[in-house]
Each structure stands twice: as structure tokens, then as C-alpha cells.
DSSP file (Angstrom, degrees, kcal/mol; ACC not computed):
  #  RESIDUE AA STRUCTURE BP1 BP2  ACC     N-H-->O    O-->H-N    N-H-->O    O-->H-N    TCO  KAPPA ALPHA  PHI   PSI    X-CA   Y-CA   Z-CA
    1    1 A M              0   0    0      0, 0.0    78,-0.0     0, 0.0     0, 0.0   0.000 360.0 360.0 360.0 115.5 -140.7   -5.2  -75.8
    2    2 A G     >  -     0   0    0      1,-0.1     4,-1.6     4,-0.0     3,-0.2  -0.218 360.0 -98.1 -87.8 176.9 -142.4   -3.1  -73.1
    3    3 A P  H  > S+     0   0    0      0, 0.0     4,-2.5     0, 0.0     5,-0.2   0.798 119.7  60.4 -66.2 -28.3 -142.4   -3.4  -69.4
    4    4 A L  H  > S+     0   0    0      2,-0.2     4,-2.5     1,-0.2     5,-0.2   0.915 105.3  47.4 -65.1 -42.2 -145.7   -5.3  -69.4
    5    5 A E  H  > S+     0   0    0     -3,-0.2     4,-2.3     2,-0.2    -1,-0.2   0.879 112.2  50.3 -66.1 -37.5 -144.2   -8.1  -71.4
    6    6 A I  H  X S+     0   0    0     -4,-1.6     4,-2.2     2,-0.2    -2,-0.2   0.933 112.3  46.2 -66.1 -45.4 -141.2   -8.3  -69.2
    7    7 A V  H  X S+     0   0    0     -4,-2.5     4,-2.2     1,-0.2    -2,-0.2   0.923 114.5  47.2 -63.5 -44.6 -143.3   -8.4  -66.0
    8    8 A M  H  X S+     0   0    0     -4,-2.5     4,-2.3     1,-0.2    -1,-0.2   0.867 110.3  53.5 -66.6 -35.1 -145.6  -11.1  -67.5
    9    9 A G  H  X S+     0   0    0     -4,-2.3     4,-2.0     2,-0.2    -1,-0.2   0.903 109.5  47.8 -63.8 -41.3 -142.6  -13.1  -68.7
   10   10 A I  H  X S+     0   0    0     -4,-2.2     4,-2.4     2,-0.2    -2,-0.2   0.902 111.2  51.0 -65.4 -41.0 -141.2  -13.1  -65.2
   11   11 A I  H  X S+     0   0    0     -4,-2.2     4,-2.5     1,-0.2    -2,-0.2   0.901 109.4  50.7 -63.2 -40.9 -144.5  -14.1  -63.7
   12   12 A V  H  X S+     0   0    0     -4,-2.3     4,-2.3     2,-0.2    -1,-0.2   0.902 110.6  49.0 -64.3 -40.7 -144.8  -17.0  -66.2
   13   13 A I  H  X S+     0   0    0     -4,-2.0     4,-2.1     2,-0.2    -2,-0.2   0.914 112.2  48.0 -64.5 -43.3 -141.3  -18.2  -65.3
   14   14 A V  H  X S+     0   0    0     -4,-2.4     4,-2.3     1,-0.2    -2,-0.2   0.901 111.7  50.5 -64.0 -40.8 -142.1  -18.0  -61.6
   15   15 A M  H  X S+     0   0    0     -4,-2.5     4,-2.6     2,-0.2    -2,-0.2   0.901 108.8  51.9 -64.1 -40.6 -145.3  -19.9  -62.2
   16   16 A A  H  X S+     0   0    0     -4,-2.3     4,-2.1     1,-0.2    -1,-0.2   0.903 111.3  47.0 -62.9 -41.1 -143.5  -22.6  -64.2
   17   17 A L  H  X S+     0   0    0     -4,-2.1     4,-2.3     2,-0.2    -1,-0.2   0.887 111.7  51.2 -66.9 -38.5 -141.0  -23.1  -61.3
   18   18 A A  H  X S+     0   0    0     -4,-2.3     4,-2.4     2,-0.2    -2,-0.2   0.906 110.1  48.9 -65.7 -41.5 -143.9  -23.2  -58.8
   19   19 A I  H  X S+     0   0    0     -4,-2.6     4,-2.3     2,-0.2    -2,-0.2   0.918 111.1  50.6 -63.7 -42.7 -145.7  -25.9  -60.8
   20   20 A T  H  X S+     0   0    0     -4,-2.1     4,-2.2     1,-0.2    -2,-0.2   0.915 111.1  48.5 -60.5 -43.4 -142.5  -27.9  -61.1
   21   21 A A  H  X S+     0   0    0     -4,-2.3     4,-1.8     1,-0.2    -2,-0.2   0.907 110.4  51.1 -63.9 -42.2 -142.0  -27.6  -57.3
   22   22 A M  H  X S+     0   0    0     -4,-2.4     4,-0.9     1,-0.2    -1,-0.2   0.893 110.9  48.3 -63.6 -39.8 -145.6  -28.7  -56.6
   23   23 A V  H >< S+     0   0    0     -4,-2.3     3,-0.5     1,-0.2    -1,-0.2   0.908 112.2  48.8 -67.4 -40.7 -145.3  -31.7  -58.8
   24   24 A L  H 3< S+     0   0    0     -4,-2.2    -1,-0.2     1,-0.2    -2,-0.2   0.791 106.7  56.9 -70.5 -26.9 -142.0  -32.8  -57.2
   25   25 A L  H 3< S+     0   0    0     -4,-1.8    -1,-0.2    -5,-0.2    -2,-0.2   0.719  88.9  93.1 -75.8 -20.8 -143.4  -32.4  -53.7
   26   26 A Q  S << S-     0   0    0     -4,-0.9     2,-0.2    -3,-0.5    28,-0.0  -0.458  80.4-120.8 -74.2 144.0 -146.2  -34.9  -54.4
   27   27 A S        -     0   0    0     23,-0.2    -1,-0.1    -2,-0.1     4,-0.1  -0.573  34.3-103.9 -81.5 150.5 -145.6  -38.5  -53.5
   28   28 A G        -     0   0    0     -2,-0.2    -1,-0.1     2,-0.2     0, 0.0  -0.286  13.5-129.8 -72.8 157.9 -145.9  -40.9  -56.3
   29   29 A K  S    S+     0   0    0      1,-0.1     2,-0.8     2,-0.0    -1,-0.1   0.787  97.6  70.7 -75.0 -28.5 -148.8  -43.2  -56.8
   30   30 A D     >  -     0   0    0      1,-0.1     4,-0.7     2,-0.0     3,-0.2  -0.818  63.8-175.6 -93.7 110.6 -146.5  -46.2  -57.1
   31   31 A K  H  >  +     0   0    0     -2,-0.8     4,-1.6     1,-0.2     5,-0.2   0.497  61.1  86.2 -86.8  -3.8 -145.1  -46.8  -53.7
   32   32 A R  H  > S+     0   0    0      2,-0.2     4,-1.3     3,-0.2    -1,-0.2   0.979 100.8  24.6 -64.6 -58.2 -142.7  -49.7  -54.5
   33   33 A L  H  > S+     0   0    0      2,-0.2     4,-2.0     1,-0.2     5,-0.2   0.931 126.3  47.5 -75.7 -44.9 -139.7  -47.7  -55.6
   34   34 A S  H  X S+     0   0    0     -4,-0.7     4,-2.8     1,-0.2     6,-0.3   0.850 111.0  53.6 -66.5 -31.8 -140.3  -44.5  -53.6
   35   35 A G  H  X S+     0   0    0     -4,-1.6     4,-1.2     2,-0.2    -1,-0.2   0.867 108.4  49.5 -68.0 -35.7 -141.1  -46.6  -50.5
   36   36 A A  H  < S+     0   0    0     -4,-1.3    -2,-0.2    -5,-0.2    -1,-0.2   0.873 115.8  42.7 -70.1 -36.6 -137.8  -48.4  -50.8
   37   37 A I  H  < S+     0   0    0     -4,-2.0    -2,-0.2     1,-0.2    -1,-0.2   0.928 119.8  40.9 -74.8 -45.2 -135.9  -45.1  -51.2
   38   38 A A  H  < S-     0   0    0     -4,-2.8     3,-0.4    -5,-0.2    -2,-0.2   0.616 111.1-115.8 -81.5 -12.0 -137.7  -43.2  -48.5
   39   39 A G     <  -     0   0    0     -4,-1.2    -3,-0.1    -5,-0.2    -4,-0.1   0.194  29.6-119.0  98.4 -17.6 -137.8  -46.1  -46.1
   40   40 A A        +     0   0    0     -6,-0.3     2,-1.1     1,-0.2    -1,-0.2   0.853  55.7 158.7  50.2  43.1 -141.6  -46.4  -46.2
   41   41 A A        +     0   0    0     -3,-0.4     2,-0.5    -6,-0.1    -1,-0.2  -0.476  10.9 151.2 -95.9  62.8 -141.8  -45.7  -42.4
   42   42 A E        -     0   0    0     -2,-1.1     2,-0.1    -3,-0.1    -3,-0.0  -0.816  30.4-153.3 -95.4 130.7 -145.4  -44.6  -42.2
   43   43 A T     >  -     0   0    0     -2,-0.5     4,-1.2     1,-0.1    -2,-0.0  -0.349  35.5 -94.5 -89.4 178.8 -147.2  -45.2  -39.0
   44   44 A F  T  4 S+     0   0    0      1,-0.2     4,-0.5     2,-0.2     3,-0.2   0.887 125.9  42.1 -61.8 -39.6 -151.0  -45.6  -38.7
   45   45 A F  T  > S+     0   0    0      1,-0.2     4,-0.8     2,-0.2     3,-0.3   0.782 108.2  58.9 -81.2 -27.2 -151.5  -41.9  -37.9
   46   46 A A  H  > S+     0   0    0      1,-0.2     4,-2.0     2,-0.2    -1,-0.2   0.729  90.8  71.3 -75.6 -21.5 -149.1  -40.6  -40.5
   47   47 A K  H  X S+     0   0    0     -4,-1.2     4,-1.6     1,-0.2    -1,-0.2   0.905  97.9  48.3 -63.2 -40.8 -150.9  -42.2  -43.4
   48   48 A G  H  > S+     0   0    0     -4,-0.5     4,-2.1    -3,-0.3    -1,-0.2   0.872 109.3  53.3 -66.7 -37.5 -153.9  -39.8  -43.1
   49   49 A K  H  X S+     0   0    0     -4,-0.8     4,-2.2     1,-0.2    -1,-0.2   0.905 108.1  49.4 -65.4 -41.2 -151.6  -36.8  -43.0
   50   50 A S  H  X S+     0   0    0     -4,-2.0     4,-2.4     1,-0.2    -1,-0.2   0.865 110.0  51.6 -68.7 -33.9 -149.8  -37.8  -46.2
   51   51 A K  H  X S+     0   0    0     -4,-1.6     4,-2.2     2,-0.2    -1,-0.2   0.915 111.8  45.2 -69.3 -41.1 -153.0  -38.3  -48.1
   52   52 A T  H  X S+     0   0    0     -4,-2.1     4,-2.2     2,-0.2    -2,-0.2   0.873 113.3  51.5 -69.3 -34.4 -154.5  -34.9  -47.1
   53   53 A R  H  X S+     0   0    0     -4,-2.2     4,-2.7     2,-0.2    -2,-0.2   0.916 110.4  48.5 -65.2 -42.9 -151.1  -33.3  -47.9
   54   54 A D  H  X S+     0   0    0     -4,-2.4     4,-2.4     2,-0.2    -2,-0.2   0.884 110.6  50.9 -65.2 -38.3 -151.1  -35.0  -51.4
   55   55 A K  H  X S+     0   0    0     -4,-2.2     4,-2.1     2,-0.2    -1,-0.2   0.913 111.6  47.8 -64.3 -41.6 -154.7  -33.9  -52.0
   56   56 A M  H  X S+     0   0    0     -4,-2.2     4,-2.5     2,-0.2    -2,-0.2   0.924 113.0  47.7 -65.0 -44.2 -153.8  -30.3  -51.1
   57   57 A L  H  X S+     0   0    0     -4,-2.7     4,-2.5     1,-0.2    -2,-0.2   0.882 111.1  51.5 -64.5 -37.5 -150.7  -30.4  -53.3
   58   58 A A  H  X S+     0   0    0     -4,-2.4     4,-2.1     2,-0.2    -1,-0.2   0.900 111.1  47.8 -65.6 -39.8 -152.7  -31.9  -56.2
   59   59 A K  H  X S+     0   0    0     -4,-2.1     4,-2.3     2,-0.2    -2,-0.2   0.916 112.7  48.1 -67.1 -42.7 -155.3  -29.1  -55.9
   60   60 A I  H  X S+     0   0    0     -4,-2.5     4,-2.9     1,-0.2     5,-0.2   0.902 110.9  51.9 -63.6 -40.6 -152.7  -26.4  -55.7
   61   61 A T  H  X S+     0   0    0     -4,-2.5     4,-2.3     2,-0.2    -2,-0.2   0.903 109.7  49.5 -62.0 -41.7 -151.0  -27.9  -58.8
   62   62 A T  H  X S+     0   0    0     -4,-2.1     4,-2.1     2,-0.2    -2,-0.2   0.925 113.3  45.8 -63.7 -44.7 -154.2  -27.9  -60.7
   63   63 A I  H  X S+     0   0    0     -4,-2.3     4,-2.5     1,-0.2     5,-0.2   0.930 113.6  48.5 -65.2 -45.8 -154.9  -24.3  -59.8
   64   64 A L  H  X S+     0   0    0     -4,-2.9     4,-2.4     1,-0.2    -1,-0.2   0.885 111.0  51.3 -62.0 -38.3 -151.4  -23.2  -60.7
   65   65 A S  H  X S+     0   0    0     -4,-2.3     4,-2.3    -5,-0.2    -1,-0.2   0.910 110.1  48.9 -65.6 -41.7 -151.5  -25.0  -64.0
   66   66 A F  H  X S+     0   0    0     -4,-2.1     4,-2.1     2,-0.2    -2,-0.2   0.934 113.5  45.8 -63.6 -46.1 -154.8  -23.4  -64.9
   67   67 A V  H  X S+     0   0    0     -4,-2.5     4,-2.5     1,-0.2    -2,-0.2   0.880 111.0  54.6 -64.1 -37.7 -153.5  -19.9  -64.1
   68   68 A F  H  X S+     0   0    0     -4,-2.4     4,-2.4    -5,-0.2    -2,-0.2   0.923 107.9  48.1 -61.6 -45.7 -150.3  -20.7  -66.0
   69   69 A V  H  X S+     0   0    0     -4,-2.3     4,-2.2     1,-0.2    -1,-0.2   0.920 112.2  49.4 -62.4 -43.5 -152.2  -21.6  -69.1
   70   70 A I  H  X S+     0   0    0     -4,-2.1     4,-2.6     1,-0.2    -2,-0.2   0.920 111.3  49.7 -61.8 -43.5 -154.2  -18.4  -68.9
   71   71 A L  H  X S+     0   0    0     -4,-2.5     4,-2.7     1,-0.2    -2,-0.2   0.894 109.8  50.6 -63.0 -40.2 -151.1  -16.3  -68.4
   72   72 A V  H  X S+     0   0    0     -4,-2.4     4,-2.2     2,-0.2    -1,-0.2   0.910 111.7  47.7 -65.1 -41.4 -149.4  -17.8  -71.4
   73   73 A V  H  X S+     0   0    0     -4,-2.2     4,-2.2     2,-0.2    -2,-0.2   0.925 113.4  47.7 -65.2 -44.0 -152.4  -17.2  -73.6
   74   74 A V  H  X S+     0   0    0     -4,-2.6     4,-2.6     1,-0.2    -2,-0.2   0.912 112.0  50.0 -63.5 -42.0 -152.6  -13.6  -72.4
   75   75 A L  H  X S+     0   0    0     -4,-2.7     4,-2.3     1,-0.2    -1,-0.2   0.889 109.7  51.3 -62.9 -39.2 -148.9  -13.1  -72.9
   76   76 A Y  H  X S+     0   0    0     -4,-2.2     4,-1.3     2,-0.2    -1,-0.2   0.906 111.7  47.1 -63.5 -41.9 -149.2  -14.5  -76.4
   77   77 A I  H  < S+     0   0    0     -4,-2.2    -2,-0.2     1,-0.2    -1,-0.2   0.907 112.9  48.7 -66.6 -41.9 -152.1  -12.1  -77.2
   78   78 A V  H  < S+     0   0    0     -4,-2.6    -2,-0.2     1,-0.2    -1,-0.2   0.875 111.6  49.5 -66.4 -37.2 -150.2   -9.1  -75.8
   79   79 A M  H  <        0   0    0     -4,-2.3    -1,-0.2     1,-0.2    -2,-0.2   0.750 360.0 360.0 -74.4 -23.1 -147.1   -9.9  -77.7
   80   80 A A     <        0   0    0     -4,-1.3    -1,-0.2    -3,-0.2    -2,-0.2   0.489 360.0 360.0 -75.2 360.0 -148.9  -10.3  -81.0
């Protein structure tokens, strides 16, 4: 196992943790339970901010997931 495989393995682990964090930071689509836990104290102006934040997090999650899949495939090819 060479240094390239070790570096790519570390990158894949970091990417997996980043994807997990991005998914956990997103608010759920079902507001019933999460609203009860979080207090659901959204004002008129805060609603727009949370929607744009969720859109940004969803876009980042999609990009990270795509890069993660490519990295896993490249790592598989390099290890073979």
C-alpha cells in the first residue's frame, strides 16, 4: 500500500464525514417533530433565510456526494 492510496483513503474518510455533517445540518422536510423539538420559533423574516440556507446545504451535499463517488471509484481503480 503506497502513499497515494493512504492519502486518497484519508481524503475519502474526510469527504464521508463532510457529507454526514452536511446532511445533519439540513433541516428536515417534516416540520412536525423537528419543530416541536427546536421550538419552531421562526419569524416572518427568518423563514426566507432558512430556505436559502437549506438550498445551499443541499447543493453542497450534492456536490460532495458526486466528488465522493468519483474518489471511491478512482481509489478502487488505483488499488486494483
